[in-house]
N, CA, C, O and the ligand as a Tripos MOL2 file, in Angstrom:
@<TRIPOS>MOLECULE
protein
  273   271    69     0     0
PROTEIN
NO_CHARGES

@<TRIPOS>ATOM
      1 N          59.4060   72.9210 -198.5270 N.3       1 MET1
      2 CA         60.0710   71.6800 -198.1300 C.3       1 MET1
      3 C          60.7100   71.0000 -199.3450 C.2       1 MET1
      4 O          61.9140   70.7440 -199.3510 O.2       1 MET1
      5 N          59.9010   70.7080 -200.3790 N.am      2 HIS2
      6 CA         60.4500   70.0460 -201.5600 C.3       2 HIS2
      7 C          61.4490   70.9420 -202.2910 C.2       2 HIS2
      8 O          62.4490   70.4650 -202.8280 O.2       2 HIS2
      9 N          61.1690   72.2330 -202.3030 N.am      3 ALA3
     10 CA         62.1000   73.1590 -202.9590 C.3       3 ALA3
     11 C          63.4510   73.1290 -202.2500 C.2       3 ALA3
     12 O          64.4970   73.2040 -202.8940 O.2       3 ALA3
     13 N          63.4260   73.0210 -200.9350 N.am      4 GLY4
     14 CA         64.6700   72.9510 -200.1600 C.3       4 GLY4
     15 C          65.4410   71.6710 -200.4460 C.2       4 GLY4
     16 O          66.6690   71.6800 -200.5240 O.2       4 GLY4
     17 N          64.7210   70.5840 -200.5990 N.am      5 LEU5
     18 CA         65.3830   69.3060 -200.9030 C.3       5 LEU5
     19 C          66.0380   69.3570 -202.2760 C.2       5 LEU5
     20 O          67.1560   68.8770 -202.4630 O.2       5 LEU5
     21 N          65.3340   69.9380 -203.2260 N.am      6 ILE6
     22 CA         65.9070   70.0390 -204.5710 C.3       6 ILE6
     23 C          67.1290   70.9500 -204.5550 C.2       6 ILE6
     24 O          68.1400   70.6440 -205.1870 O.2       6 ILE6
     25 N          67.0430   72.0510 -203.8450 N.am      7 ALA7
     26 CA         68.1840   72.9650 -203.7550 C.3       7 ALA7
     27 C          69.3890   72.2650 -203.1250 C.2       7 ALA7
     28 O          70.5240   72.4470 -203.5650 O.2       7 ALA7
     29 N          69.1320   71.4700 -202.1010 N.am      8 SER8
     30 CA         70.2310   70.7260 -201.4540 C.3       8 SER8
     31 C          70.8250   69.6920 -202.4040 C.2       8 SER8
     32 O          72.0430   69.5220 -202.4620 O.2       8 SER8
     33 N          69.9650   69.0050 -203.1430 N.am      9 ALA9
     34 CA         70.4530   68.0070 -204.1000 C.3       9 ALA9
     35 C          71.2920   68.6880 -205.1780 C.2       9 ALA9
     36 O          72.3200   68.1570 -205.5970 O.2       9 ALA9
     37 N          70.8540   69.8560 -205.6220 N.am     10 GLN10
     38 CA         71.6120   70.5680 -206.6520 C.3      10 GLN10
     39 C          72.9540   71.0600 -206.1150 C.2      10 GLN10
     40 O          73.9440   71.1100 -206.8450 O.2      10 GLN10
     41 N          72.9770   71.4160 -204.8540 N.am     11 LYS11
     42 CA         74.2470   71.8230 -204.2410 C.3      11 LYS11
     43 C          75.2520   70.6660 -204.3330 C.2      11 LYS11
     44 O          76.4260   70.8710 -204.6430 O.2      11 LYS11
     45 N          74.7750   69.4630 -204.0600 N.am     12 LEU12
     46 CA         75.6490   68.2870 -204.1670 C.3      12 LEU12
     47 C          76.0670   68.0460 -205.6120 C.2      12 LEU12
     48 O          77.2260   67.7340 -205.8850 O.2      12 LEU12
     49 N          75.1220   68.1920 -206.5340 N.am     13 GLU13
     50 CA         75.4580   67.9930 -207.9520 C.3      13 GLU13
     51 C          76.5340   68.9800 -208.4060 C.2      13 GLU13
     52 O          77.4520   68.6160 -209.1400 O.2      13 GLU13
     53 N          76.4120   70.2130 -207.9680 N.am     14 HIS14
     54 CA         77.4030   71.2200 -208.3680 C.3      14 HIS14
     55 C          78.7820   70.8830 -207.7980 C.2      14 HIS14
     56 O          79.8080   71.0860 -208.4470 O.2      14 HIS14
     57 N          78.7780   70.3700 -206.5820 N.am     15 TYR15
     58 CA         80.0420   69.9370 -205.9780 C.3      15 TYR15
     59 C          80.6540   68.8020 -206.8100 C.2      15 TYR15
     60 O          81.8550   68.7910 -207.0760 O.2      15 TYR15
     61 N          79.8110   67.8560 -207.2110 N.am     16 GLU16
     62 CA         80.2940   66.7290 -208.0180 C.3      16 GLU16
     63 C          80.7760   67.1940 -209.3880 C.2      16 GLU16
     64 O          81.7780   66.6990 -209.9020 O.2      16 GLU16
     65 N          80.0580   68.1450 -209.9730 N.am     17 ILE17
     66 CA         80.4670   68.6780 -211.2810 C.3      17 ILE17
     67 C          81.8520   69.3100 -211.1710 C.2      17 ILE17
     68 O          82.7040   69.0980 -212.0340 O.2      17 ILE17
     69 N          82.0750   70.0780 -210.1210 N.am     18 ALA18
     70 CA         83.3890   70.7060 -209.9250 C.3      18 ALA18
     71 C          84.4710   69.6470 -209.7340 C.2      18 ALA18
     72 O          85.5630   69.7540 -210.2920 O.2      18 ALA18
     73 N          84.1580   68.6280 -208.9430 N.am     19 ALA19
     74 CA         85.1480   67.5880 -208.6580 C.3      19 ALA19
     75 C          85.4820   66.7720 -209.9060 C.2      19 ALA19
     76 O          86.6540   66.5490 -210.2080 O.2      19 ALA19
     77 N          84.4530   66.3250 -210.6320 N.am     20 TYR20
     78 CA         84.7100   65.5300 -211.8390 C.3      20 TYR20
     79 C          85.3900   66.3710 -212.9180 C.2      20 TYR20
     80 O          86.2520   65.8820 -213.6480 O.2      20 TYR20
     81 N          84.9900   67.6460 -213.0100 N.am     21 GLY21
     82 CA         85.6230   68.5170 -213.9970 C.3      21 GLY21
     83 C          87.1050   68.7030 -213.7080 C.2      21 GLY21
     84 O          87.9340   68.6480 -214.6160 O.2      21 GLY21
     85 N          87.4280   68.9200 -212.4510 N.am     22 SER22
     86 CA         88.8350   69.0970 -212.0670 C.3      22 SER22
     87 C          89.6230   67.8120 -212.2880 C.2      22 SER22
     88 O          90.7370   67.8420 -212.8110 O.2      22 SER22
     89 N          89.0430   66.6870 -211.8900 N.am     23 ALA23
     90 CA         89.7320   65.4070 -212.0450 C.3      23 ALA23
     91 C          89.9410   65.0870 -213.5300 C.2      23 ALA23
     92 O          90.9960   64.5830 -213.9170 O.2      23 ALA23
     93 N          88.9390   65.3790 -214.3540 N.am     24 ALA24
     94 CA         89.0770   65.1290 -215.7950 C.3      24 ALA24
     95 C          90.1770   65.9970 -216.3910 C.2      24 ALA24
     96 O          90.9460   65.5390 -217.2360 O.2      24 ALA24
     97 N          90.2520   67.2460 -215.9520 N.am     25 ALA25
     98 CA         91.3000   68.1380 -216.4530 C.3      25 ALA25
     99 C          92.6890   67.6320 -216.0510 C.2      25 ALA25
    100 O          93.6260   67.6680 -216.8480 O.2      25 ALA25
    101 N          92.8080   67.1650 -214.8200 N.am     26 LEU26
    102 CA         94.0960   66.6230 -214.3690 C.3      26 LEU26
    103 C          94.4580   65.3560 -215.1490 C.2      26 LEU26
    104 O          95.6110   65.1680 -215.5370 O.2      26 LEU26
    105 N          93.4700   64.4940 -215.3730 N.am     27 ALA27
    106 CA         93.7250   63.2760 -216.1540 C.3      27 ALA27
    107 C          94.2020   63.6500 -217.5580 C.2      27 ALA27
    108 O          95.0790   62.9950 -218.1200 O.2      27 ALA27
    109 N          93.6200   64.6980 -218.1100 N.am     28 GLY28
    110 CA         94.0380   65.1650 -219.4320 C.3      28 GLY28
    111 C          95.4760   65.6570 -219.4190 C.2      28 GLY28
    112 O          96.2540   65.3600 -220.3270 O.2      28 GLY28
    113 N          95.8200   66.4040 -218.3920 N.am     29 GLN29
    114 CA         97.1870   66.9100 -218.2710 C.3      29 GLN29
    115 C          98.1960   65.7660 -218.1680 C.2      29 GLN29
    116 O          99.3230   65.8650 -218.6530 O.2      29 GLN29
    117 N          97.7630   64.6800 -217.5260 N.am     30 LEU30
    118 CA         98.6370   63.5170 -217.3440 C.3      30 LEU30
    119 C          98.5440   62.5310 -218.5130 C.2      30 LEU30
    120 O          99.1710   61.4720 -218.5120 O.2      30 LEU30
    121 N          97.7360   62.9160 -219.5110 N.am     31 GLU31
    122 CA         97.5280   62.0870 -220.7000 C.3      31 GLU31
    123 C          96.9790   60.7000 -220.3680 C.2      31 GLU31
    124 O          97.3200   59.7050 -221.0060 O.2      31 GLU31
    125 N          96.1280   60.6680 -219.3620 N.am     32 LEU32
    126 CA         95.4280   59.4370 -218.9870 C.3      32 LEU32
    127 C          94.0680   59.4570 -219.6900 C.2      32 LEU32
    128 O          93.0400   59.7420 -219.0770 O.2      32 LEU32
    129 N          94.0870   59.1520 -220.9750 N.am     33 ARG33
    130 CA         92.8990   59.3530 -221.8030 C.3      33 ARG33
    131 C          91.7130   58.4830 -221.4130 C.2      33 ARG33
    132 O          90.5740   58.9490 -221.4410 O.2      33 ARG33
    133 N          91.9600   57.2320 -221.0500 N.am     34 ASP34
    134 CA         90.8370   56.3730 -220.6390 C.3      34 ASP34
    135 C          90.1790   56.9180 -219.3760 C.2      34 ASP34
    136 O          88.9530   56.9640 -219.2700 O.2      34 ASP34
    137 N          91.0040   57.3280 -218.4250 N.am     35 ASP35
    138 CA         90.4760   57.8880 -217.1760 C.3      35 ASP35
    139 C          89.7470   59.2060 -217.4500 C.2      35 ASP35
    140 O          88.6870   59.4780 -216.8870 O.2      35 ASP35
    141 N          90.3310   60.0000 -218.3130 N.am     36 GLN36
    142 CA         89.7060   61.2770 -218.6630 C.3      36 GLN36
    143 C          88.3250   61.0370 -219.2850 C.2      36 GLN36
    144 O          87.3570   61.7310 -218.9750 O.2      36 GLN36
    145 N          88.2640   60.0470 -220.1590 N.am     37 HIS37
    146 CA         86.9910   59.7300 -220.8170 C.3      37 HIS37
    147 C          85.9400   59.3090 -219.7850 C.2      37 HIS37
    148 O          84.8010   59.7720 -219.8330 O.2      37 HIS37
    149 N          86.3220   58.4400 -218.8630 N.am     38 LEU38
    150 CA         85.3790   57.9880 -217.8310 C.3      38 LEU38
    151 C          84.9350   59.1460 -216.9440 C.2      38 LEU38
    152 O          83.7650   59.2410 -216.5740 O.2      38 LEU38
    153 N          85.8730   60.0210 -216.6070 N.am     39 LEU39
    154 CA         85.5300   61.1740 -215.7680 C.3      39 LEU39
    155 C          84.5900   62.1280 -216.4970 C.2      39 LEU39
    156 O          83.7030   62.7250 -215.8870 O.2      39 LEU39
    157 N          84.7900   62.2660 -217.7980 N.am     40 HIS40
    158 CA         83.8700   63.1030 -218.5880 C.3      40 HIS40
    159 C          82.4800   62.4760 -218.6390 C.2      40 HIS40
    160 O          81.4780   63.1910 -218.6150 O.2      40 HIS40
    161 N          82.4110   61.1670 -218.7100 N.am     41 GLU41
    162 CA         81.0950   60.5070 -218.6860 C.3      41 GLU41
    163 C          80.3840   60.7830 -217.3670 C.2      41 GLU41
    164 O          79.1880   61.0740 -217.3420 O.2      41 GLU41
    165 N          81.1320   60.6870 -216.2750 N.am     42 SER42
    166 CA         80.5360   60.9780 -214.9620 C.3      42 SER42
    167 C          80.1350   62.4440 -214.8710 C.2      42 SER42
    168 O          79.0780   62.7770 -214.3350 O.2      42 SER42
    169 N          80.9830   63.3090 -215.3950 N.am     43 LEU43
    170 CA         80.6800   64.7470 -215.3990 C.3      43 LEU43
    171 C          79.3780   65.0090 -216.1630 C.2      43 LEU43
    172 O          78.5210   65.7580 -215.6940 O.2      43 LEU43
    173 N          79.2340   64.3990 -217.3240 N.am     44 ASP44
    174 CA         78.0100   64.5810 -218.1190 C.3      44 ASP44
    175 C          76.7860   64.0590 -217.3760 C.2      44 ASP44
    176 O          75.7160   64.6650 -217.4290 O.2      44 ASP44
    177 N          76.9460   62.9360 -216.6870 N.am     45 GLU45
    178 CA         75.8360   62.3710 -215.9230 C.3      45 GLU45
    179 C          75.3920   63.3400 -214.8250 C.2      45 GLU45
    180 O          74.1980   63.5350 -214.5990 O.2      45 GLU45
    181 N          76.3630   63.9360 -214.1560 N.am     46 GLU46
    182 CA         76.0290   64.9050 -213.0900 C.3      46 GLU46
    183 C          75.3540   66.1370 -213.6760 C.2      46 GLU46
    184 O          74.4270   66.6810 -213.0760 O.2      46 GLU46
    185 N          75.8050   66.5760 -214.8310 N.am     47 LYS47
    186 CA         75.1840   67.7390 -215.4760 C.3      47 LYS47
    187 C          73.7440   67.4340 -215.8730 C.2      47 LYS47
    188 O          72.8590   68.2780 -215.7360 O.2      47 LYS47
    189 N          73.5170   66.2030 -216.3710 N.am     48 ARG48
    190 CA         72.1430   65.8300 -216.7390 C.3      48 ARG48
    191 C          71.2430   65.8170 -215.5070 C.2      48 ARG48
    192 O          70.1030   66.2780 -215.5680 O.2      48 ARG48
    193 N          71.7410   65.2990 -214.4000 N.am     49 MET49
    194 CA         70.9370   65.2830 -213.1730 C.3      49 MET49
    195 C          70.6640   66.6940 -212.6940 C.2      49 MET49
    196 O          69.5580   66.9910 -212.2420 O.2      49 MET49
    197 N          71.6440   67.5590 -212.7850 N.am     50 ASP50
    198 CA         71.4530   68.9630 -212.3860 C.3      50 ASP50
    199 C          70.3620   69.6050 -213.2440 C.2      50 ASP50
    200 O          69.4940   70.3070 -212.7260 O.2      50 ASP50
    201 N          70.4080   69.3660 -214.5380 N.am     51 ALA51
    202 CA         69.3990   69.9320 -215.4430 C.3      51 ALA51
    203 C          68.0170   69.3610 -215.1350 C.2      51 ALA51
    204 O          67.0170   70.0780 -215.1890 O.2      51 ALA51
    205 N          67.9670   68.0810 -214.8170 N.am     52 LEU52
    206 CA         66.6890   67.4510 -214.4640 C.3      52 LEU52
    207 C          66.1100   68.0820 -213.2000 C.2      52 LEU52
    208 O          64.9120   68.3560 -213.1310 O.2      52 LEU52
    209 N          66.9480   68.3080 -212.2180 N.am     53 LEU53
    210 CA         66.4970   68.9330 -210.9720 C.3      53 LEU53
    211 C          66.0280   70.3640 -211.2170 C.2      53 LEU53
    212 O          65.0320   70.8030 -210.6430 O.2      53 LEU53
    213 N          66.7480   71.0870 -212.0700 N.am     54 THR54
    214 CA         66.3220   72.4510 -212.4220 C.3      54 THR54
    215 C          64.9550   72.4160 -213.0860 C.2      54 THR54
    216 O          64.0770   73.2140 -212.7580 O.2      54 THR54
    217 N          64.7800   71.5020 -214.0070 N.am     55 SER55
    218 CA         63.5080   71.3700 -214.7010 C.3      55 SER55
    219 C          62.3820   71.0330 -213.7340 C.2      55 SER55
    220 O          61.2870   71.5890 -213.8150 O.2      55 SER55
    221 N          62.6640   70.1280 -212.8320 N.am     56 LEU56
    222 CA         61.6710   69.7320 -211.8230 C.3      56 LEU56
    223 C          61.2790   70.9270 -210.9540 C.2      56 LEU56
    224 O          60.0970   71.1670 -210.7100 O.2      56 LEU56
    225 N          62.2650   71.6580 -210.5000 N.am     57 ALA57
    226 CA         61.9890   72.8140 -209.6420 C.3      57 ALA57
    227 C          61.1800   73.8730 -210.3830 C.2      57 ALA57
    228 O          60.2240   74.4250 -209.8380 O.2      57 ALA57
    229 N          61.5590   74.1480 -211.6030 N.am     58 LYS58
    230 CA         60.8810   75.2020 -212.3590 C.3      58 LYS58
    231 C          59.4790   74.7930 -212.7840 C.2      58 LYS58
    232 O          58.6080   75.6480 -212.9390 O.2      58 LYS58
    233 N          59.2500   73.5100 -212.9720 N.am     59 SER59
    234 CA         57.9590   73.0610 -213.4910 C.3      59 SER59
    235 C          56.8290   73.3190 -212.5020 C.2      59 SER59
    236 O          55.7410   73.7280 -212.9060 O.2      59 SER59
    237 N          57.0670   73.0890 -211.2250 N.am     60 GLN60
    238 CA         55.9630   73.2680 -210.2750 C.3      60 GLN60
    239 C          56.4290   73.5090 -208.8450 C.2      60 GLN60
    240 O          55.8230   74.2950 -208.1170 O.2      60 GLN60
    241 N          57.4720   72.8550 -208.4530 N.am     61 ILE61
    242 CA         57.8120   72.8180 -207.0300 C.3      61 ILE61
    243 C          58.1580   74.1930 -206.4690 C.2      61 ILE61
    244 O          57.7550   74.5190 -205.3520 O.2      61 ILE61
    245 N          58.8870   74.9900 -207.2100 N.am     62 ASN62
    246 CA         59.2090   76.3330 -206.7020 C.3      62 ASN62
    247 C          57.9540   77.2020 -206.6230 C.2      62 ASN62
    248 O          57.8150   78.0250 -205.7170 O.2      62 ASN62
    249 N          57.0510   77.0130 -207.5730 N.am     63 GLN63
    250 CA         55.7910   77.7630 -207.5240 C.3      63 GLN63
    251 C          54.9800   77.3740 -206.2940 C.2      63 GLN63
    252 O          54.3820   78.2220 -205.6320 O.2      63 GLN63
    253 N          54.9730   76.0760 -206.0030 N.am     64 ASP64
    254 CA         54.2620   75.6110 -204.8120 C.3      64 ASP64
    255 C          54.8850   76.2010 -203.5540 C.2      64 ASP64
    256 O          54.1750   76.5450 -202.6090 O.2      64 ASP64
    257 N          56.2010   76.3170 -203.5420 N.am     65 ALA65
    258 CA         56.8970   76.8150 -202.3490 C.3      65 ALA65
    259 C          56.5330   78.2690 -202.0550 C.2      65 ALA65
    260 O          56.3830   78.6430 -200.8920 O.2      65 ALA65
    261 N          56.3930   79.0830 -203.0870 N.am     66 VAL66
    262 CA         56.0630   80.4890 -202.8410 C.3      66 VAL66
    263 C          54.5710   80.6940 -202.6180 C.2      66 VAL66
    264 O          54.1560   81.7450 -202.1290 O.2      66 VAL66
    265 N          53.7620   79.7020 -202.9720 N.am     67 ALA67
    266 CA         52.3100   79.8220 -202.7960 C.3      67 ALA67
    267 C          51.8720   79.5210 -201.3700 C.2      67 ALA67
    268 O          50.7510   79.8520 -200.9820 O.2      67 ALA67
    269 N          52.7400   78.9000 -200.5930 N.am     68 VAL68
    270 CA         52.3670   78.4970 -199.2150 C.3      68 VAL68
    271 C          52.3090   79.7060 -198.3050 C.2      68 VAL68
    272 O          52.0150   79.5710 -197.1170 O.2      68 VAL68
    273 FE         75.3250   63.3300 -208.5300 Fe       69 FE269
@<TRIPOS>BOND
     1     1     2 1
     2     2     3 1
     3     3     4 2
     4     3     5 am
     5     5     6 1
     6     6     7 1
     7     7     8 2
     8     7     9 am
     9     9    10 1
    10    10    11 1
    11    11    12 2
    12    11    13 am
    13    13    14 1
    14    14    15 1
    15    15    16 2
    16    15    17 am
    17    17    18 1
    18    18    19 1
    19    19    20 2
    20    19    21 am
    21    21    22 1
    22    22    23 1
    23    23    24 2
    24    23    25 am
    25    25    26 1
    26    26    27 1
    27    27    28 2
    28    27    29 am
    29    29    30 1
    30    30    31 1
    31    31    32 2
    32    31    33 am
    33    33    34 1
    34    34    35 1
    35    35    36 2
    36    35    37 am
    37    37    38 1
    38    38    39 1
    39    39    40 2
    40    39    41 am
    41    41    42 1
    42    42    43 1
    43    43    44 2
    44    43    45 am
    45    45    46 1
    46    46    47 1
    47    47    48 2
    48    47    49 am
    49    49    50 1
    50    50    51 1
    51    51    52 2
    52    51    53 am
    53    53    54 1
    54    54    55 1
    55    55    56 2
    56    55    57 am
    57    57    58 1
    58    58    59 1
    59    59    60 2
    60    59    61 am
    61    61    62 1
    62    62    63 1
    63    63    64 2
    64    63    65 am
    65    65    66 1
    66    66    67 1
    67    67    68 2
    68    67    69 am
    69    69    70 1
    70    70    71 1
    71    71    72 2
    72    71    73 am
    73    73    74 1
    74    74    75 1
    75    75    76 2
    76    75    77 am
    77    77    78 1
    78    78    79 1
    79    79    80 2
    80    79    81 am
    81    81    82 1
    82    82    83 1
    83    83    84 2
    84    83    85 am
    85    85    86 1
    86    86    87 1
    87    87    88 2
    88    87    89 am
    89    89    90 1
    90    90    91 1
    91    91    92 2
    92    91    93 am
    93    93    94 1
    94    94    95 1
    95    95    96 2
    96    95    97 am
    97    97    98 1
    98    98    99 1
    99    99   100 2
   100    99   101 am
   101   101   102 1
   102   102   103 1
   103   103   104 2
   104   103   105 am
   105   105   106 1
   106   106   107 1
   107   107   108 2
   108   107   109 am
   109   109   110 1
   110   110   111 1
   111   111   112 2
   112   111   113 am
   113   113   114 1
   114   114   115 1
   115   115   116 2
   116   115   117 am
   117   117   118 1
   118   118   119 1
   119   119   120 2
   120   119   121 am
   121   121   122 1
   122   122   123 1
   123   123   124 2
   124   123   125 am
   125   125   126 1
   126   126   127 1
   127   127   128 2
   128   127   129 am
   129   129   130 1
   130   130   131 1
   131   131   132 2
   132   131   133 am
   133   133   134 1
   134   134   135 1
   135   135   136 2
   136   135   137 am
   137   137   138 1
   138   138   139 1
   139   139   140 2
   140   139   141 am
   141   141   142 1
   142   142   143 1
   143   143   144 2
   144   143   145 am
   145   145   146 1
   146   146   147 1
   147   147   148 2
   148   147   149 am
   149   149   150 1
   150   150   151 1
   151   151   152 2
   152   151   153 am
   153   153   154 1
   154   154   155 1
   155   155   156 2
   156   155   157 am
   157   157   158 1
   158   158   159 1
   159   159   160 2
   160   159   161 am
   161   161   162 1
   162   162   163 1
   163   163   164 2
   164   163   165 am
   165   165   166 1
   166   166   167 1
   167   167   168 2
   168   167   169 am
   169   169   170 1
   170   170   171 1
   171   171   172 2
   172   171   173 am
   173   173   174 1
   174   174   175 1
   175   175   176 2
   176   175   177 am
   177   177   178 1
   178   178   179 1
   179   179   180 2
   180   179   181 am
   181   181   182 1
   182   182   183 1
   183   183   184 2
   184   183   185 am
   185   185   186 1
   186   186   187 1
   187   187   188 2
   188   187   189 am
   189   189   190 1
   190   190   191 1
   191   191   192 2
   192   191   193 am
   193   193   194 1
   194   194   195 1
   195   195   196 2
   196   195   197 am
   197   197   198 1
   198   198   199 1
   199   199   200 2
   200   199   201 am
   201   201   202 1
   202   202   203 1
   203   203   204 2
   204   203   205 am
   205   205   206 1
   206   206   207 1
   207   207   208 2
   208   207   209 am
   209   209   210 1
   210   210   211 1
   211   211   212 2
   212   211   213 am
   213   213   214 1
   214   214   215 1
   215   215   216 2
   216   215   217 am
   217   217   218 1
   218   218   219 1
   219   219   220 2
   220   219   221 am
   221   221   222 1
   222   222   223 1
   223   223   224 2
   224   223   225 am
   225   225   226 1
   226   226   227 1
   227   227   228 2
   228   227   229 am
   229   229   230 1
   230   230   231 1
   231   231   232 2
   232   231   233 am
   233   233   234 1
   234   234   235 1
   235   235   236 2
   236   235   237 am
   237   237   238 1
   238   238   239 1
   239   239   240 2
   240   239   241 am
   241   241   242 1
   242   242   243 1
   243   243   244 2
   244   243   245 am
   245   245   246 1
   246   246   247 1
   247   247   248 2
   248   247   249 am
   249   249   250 1
   250   250   251 1
   251   251   252 2
   252   251   253 am
   253   253   254 1
   254   254   255 1
   255   255   256 2
   256   255   257 am
   257   257   258 1
   258   258   259 1
   259   259   260 2
   260   259   261 am
   261   261   262 1
   262   262   263 1
   263   263   264 2
   264   263   265 am
   265   265   266 1
   266   266   267 1
   267   267   268 2
   268   267   269 am
   269   269   270 1
   270   270   271 1
   271   271   272 2
@<TRIPOS>SUBSTRUCTURE
     1 MET1         2 RESIDUE 1 A MET
     2 HIS2         6 RESIDUE 1 A HIS
     3 ALA3        10 RESIDUE 1 A ALA
     4 GLY4        14 RESIDUE 1 A GLY
     5 LEU5        18 RESIDUE 1 A LEU
     6 ILE6        22 RESIDUE 1 A ILE
     7 ALA7        26 RESIDUE 1 A ALA
     8 SER8        30 RESIDUE 1 A SER
     9 ALA9        34 RESIDUE 1 A ALA
    10 GLN10       38 RESIDUE 1 A GLN
    11 LYS11       42 RESIDUE 1 A LYS
    12 LEU12       46 RESIDUE 1 A LEU
    13 GLU13       50 RESIDUE 1 A GLU
    14 HIS14       54 RESIDUE 1 A HIS
    15 TYR15       58 RESIDUE 1 A TYR
    16 GLU16       62 RESIDUE 1 A GLU
    17 ILE17       66 RESIDUE 1 A ILE
    18 ALA18       70 RESIDUE 1 A ALA
    19 ALA19       74 RESIDUE 1 A ALA
    20 TYR20       78 RESIDUE 1 A TYR
    21 GLY21       82 RESIDUE 1 A GLY
    22 SER22       86 RESIDUE 1 A SER
    23 ALA23       90 RESIDUE 1 A ALA
    24 ALA24       94 RESIDUE 1 A ALA
    25 ALA25       98 RESIDUE 1 A ALA
    26 LEU26      102 RESIDUE 1 A LEU
    27 ALA27      106 RESIDUE 1 A ALA
    28 GLY28      110 RESIDUE 1 A GLY
    29 GLN29      114 RESIDUE 1 A GLN
    30 LEU30      118 RESIDUE 1 A LEU
    31 GLU31      122 RESIDUE 1 A GLU
    32 LEU32      126 RESIDUE 1 A LEU
    33 ARG33      130 RESIDUE 1 A ARG
    34 ASP34      134 RESIDUE 1 A ASP
    35 ASP35      138 RESIDUE 1 A ASP
    36 GLN36      142 RESIDUE 1 A GLN
    37 HIS37      146 RESIDUE 1 A HIS
    38 LEU38      150 RESIDUE 1 A LEU
    39 LEU39      154 RESIDUE 1 A LEU
    40 HIS40      158 RESIDUE 1 A HIS
    41 GLU41      162 RESIDUE 1 A GLU
    42 SER42      166 RESIDUE 1 A SER
    43 LEU43      170 RESIDUE 1 A LEU
    44 ASP44      174 RESIDUE 1 A ASP
    45 GLU45      178 RESIDUE 1 A GLU
    46 GLU46      182 RESIDUE 1 A GLU
    47 LYS47      186 RESIDUE 1 A LYS
    48 ARG48      190 RESIDUE 1 A ARG
    49 MET49      194 RESIDUE 1 A MET
    50 ASP50      198 RESIDUE 1 A ASP
    51 ALA51      202 RESIDUE 1 A ALA
    52 LEU52      206 RESIDUE 1 A LEU
    53 LEU53      210 RESIDUE 1 A LEU
    54 THR54      214 RESIDUE 1 A THR
    55 SER55      218 RESIDUE 1 A SER
    56 LEU56      222 RESIDUE 1 A LEU
    57 ALA57      226 RESIDUE 1 A ALA
    58 LYS58      230 RESIDUE 1 A LYS
    59 SER59      234 RESIDUE 1 A SER
    60 GLN60      238 RESIDUE 1 A GLN
    61 ILE61      242 RESIDUE 1 A ILE
    62 ASN62      246 RESIDUE 1 A ASN
    63 GLN63      250 RESIDUE 1 A GLN
    64 ASP64      254 RESIDUE 1 A ASP
    65 ALA65      258 RESIDUE 1 A ALA
    66 VAL66      262 RESIDUE 1 A VAL
    67 ALA67      266 RESIDUE 1 A ALA
    68 VAL68      270 RESIDUE 1 A VAL
    69 FE269      273 GROUP 0 **** ****
């Protein structure tokens, strides 16, 4: 159950990472540096959350899921 929730949350994070990454690249192409900077900050935030979820899953939750 918890492993499934984490996997679903990570699916959303990956979607956000793709979206912010693409938007930041477009802002860069348009030389919108302030917007690009903000989009990179959001991108980094999403990456940190993804890493946190990975850490959480690997620490115990995935082990619990296979032990049931
Ligand atoms: Fe997110």
